C-alpha positions in Angstrom: 90.3 83.6 104.6 90.2 87.6 104.3 88.4 88.0 101.1 88.4 87.2 97.5 89.8 88.2 94.3 88.4 88.2 90.6 90.9 88.2 87.5 91.3 88.9 84.2 88.1 91.5 84.2 89.5 93.9 81.9 90.3 93.7 78.2 94.0 94.1 78.5 94.3 91.3 81.1 92.3 88.7 78.8 94.6 89.7 75.9 97.8 89.4 77.8 96.8 85.6 78.7 94.8 84.7 76.0 91.5 83.8 78.4 88.2 85.2 77.6 86.4 85.1 80.7 86.9 86.0 84.4 88.2 83.7 87.2 88.2 84.0 90.9 90.1 83.2 94.1 90.6 83.2 97.6 92.5 85.9 99.4 94.0 84.7 102.8 95.7 86.6 105.5 99.4 85.5 104.8 99.0 87.1 101.5 98.7 90.8 103.0 101.3 93.1 102.6 100.9 96.4 104.6 101.1 99.3 102.4 104.5 100.6 102.2 105.5 97.2 103.1 108.3 94.9 101.6 108.0 92.1 99.4 110.3 89.2 99.2 110.7 88.5 95.6 112.2 85.0 96.8 108.9 83.6 98.5 107.3 83.7 95.3 108.3 82.2 91.7 107.2 84.4 89.0 105.9 87.5 90.1 104.1 90.4 88.0 102.3 93.1 89.5 98.6 95.0 88.7 97.0 98.6 90.0 93.2 97.3 90.7 90.3 98.9 92.6 89.3 97.1 95.6 86.0 97.0 98.0 85.2 96.0 101.5 81.8 94.8 102.6 79.6 96.3 105.4 77.3 93.2 105.0 76.7 89.8 103.6 76.0 89.1 100.3 74.4 85.9 98.8 72.4 84.7 96.1 71.7 84.7 92.2 69.6 87.3 92.0 71.8 89.9 93.7 71.5 93.2 92.2 74.3 95.8 91.3 72.1 98.3 93.4 72.3 95.8 96.3 76.1 95.4 96.4 76.6 99.3 96.1 74.7 99.3 99.1 77.1 96.9 100.9 80.4 98.5 100.4 81.4 100.3 103.4 85.3 100.9 102.3 86.7 101.3 98.8 90.3 101.1 98.3 93.0 101.5 95.9 95.2 98.1 95.5 98.3 96.6 94.3 97.8 92.7 93.5 101.0 90.5 92.8 100.0 87.6 90.7 102.1 84.6 90.9 102.0 81.2 89.1 103.5 77.8 89.8 103.1 77.1 86.4 104.4 80.0 85.1 102.5 82.5 82.8 103.6 80.8 79.3 101.0 79.4 77.7 98.6 79.4 81.2 95.2 78.3 80.7 91.8 79.6 82.5 92.0 76.2 83.9 95.6 76.2 85.4 94.5 79.8 86.6 91.9 78.6 88.7 93.6 75.4 89.8 96.3 78.0 91.2 93.9 79.9 93.0 93.6 82.9 90.1 96.9 83.5 90.4 96.9 85.2 93.2 100.5 85.7 95.4 100.5 88.7 97.5 98.0 92.1 97.6 98.6 95.4 99.5 95.5 97.9 100.3 96.0 101.9 100.4 93.4 103.5 103.0 90.1 103.1 102.9 87.9 105.4 101.7 84.5 105.0 103.7 81.6 103.8 101.7 81.5 103.2 97.7 83.1 105.9 95.8 80.9 107.2 93.2 81.3 106.8 89.8 84.5 104.5 89.8 84.3 104.0 86.0 85.4 107.2 85.6 88.5 107.2 88.2 92.2 106.8 86.2 94.5 104.6 87.7 98.0 105.1 87.5 100.8 102.3 88.3 104.2 104.1 89.1 107.6 102.0 89.2 110.2 104.4 91.0 108.4 107.2 90.3 107.8 106.5 86.6 104.2 105.7 85.2 104.7 102.2 83.7 100.6 101.5 82.9 97.3 103.2 84.1 93.3 102.7 82.8 90.5 103.8 84.1 88.2 101.7 86.5 85.6 101.0 83.9 88.2 98.6 82.1 86.7 96.5 85.1 83.9 95.0 83.1 82.5 98.3 82.1 81.8 99.3 85.7 84.1 97.4 88.9 80.8 96.4 91.0 79.9 94.5 88.3 83.2 92.6 88.9 81.8 92.2 92.6 78.0 91.1 91.0 79.9 88.5 89.0 81.6 87.2 92.2 78.5 86.8 93.9 76.7 84.9 91.2 79.6 82.7 90.8 79.6 82.0 94.4 75.8 81.1 94.3 76.6 78.3 91.7 78.8 77.0 94.5 76.3 77.3 97.2 78.3 80.0 98.9 78.6 83.8 99.2 80.4 86.9 100.2 80.4 88.0 104.1 80.3 91.0 106.1 84.0 92.2 106.4 85.2 90.3 103.3 87.6 92.5 100.9 87.4 92.0 96.9 89.7 92.8 94.7 87.5 93.7 91.7 90.4 93.4 89.2 93.2 95.2 87.4 92.5 98.5 84.6 96.0 97.4 82.8 97.8 94.6 81.8 99.9 93.3 84.6 104.1 94.0 84.8 106.8 92.2 85.7 108.6 92.9 89.1 112.1 93.4 89.9 114.2 93.1 93.3 114.8 97.3 94.5 111.8 98.7 92.8 109.3 100.7 94.7 105.7 100.4 93.1 102.6 102.5 93.9 98.9 102.6 92.5 97.4 105.9 92.8 94.4 107.9 91.3 92.7 111.4 92.1 90.3 110.6 95.0 92.0 107.5 96.8 95.1 107.3 98.6 97.8 105.4 97.1 98.8 101.7 98.0 102.7 100.9 97.5 105.1 98.1 98.0 108.9 97.9 97.9 110.4 94.9 96.3 113.6 93.5 98.3 
């Protein structure tokens, strides 16, 4: 396990799947694809892609009373990310229970190069998702629960209810800023923004 993902944190994603609350899943090492690396569609069932913000933690976070300020202090790296969601059940008629049972539909993920520490005022960061160089979707960081740090807070508090927490070194995908898009072989997909290095994926 290398971290966690939080899903369904934006209105666009909740509306797309008809689910009105976030969920979370685990990031496992085999899910990581190097930026500018290749994704094999044949390894997945119904892959879709999202542009996201992500964080790496420099210290442990645990407890139902952990504040957003404590979370800001704990972040030691900020990333752009691409998450490839996938579902054994397909996405038509997907329920919250289905999503939780399927590890919050996490298939693969790509991180861009890290910017040290927490990049300030991420709510105003405008992310674009390009497919073969053309903008296919976009959104602001504030689409993620109003502030992407709140996504991490939601996760810490959820994990506290299960008697666990986040560890130093964990990566947290905070959620998408736009509705997910289907993937096709031959595409090059990239997440970009003004202050963060791109995350890039080639689809085979």
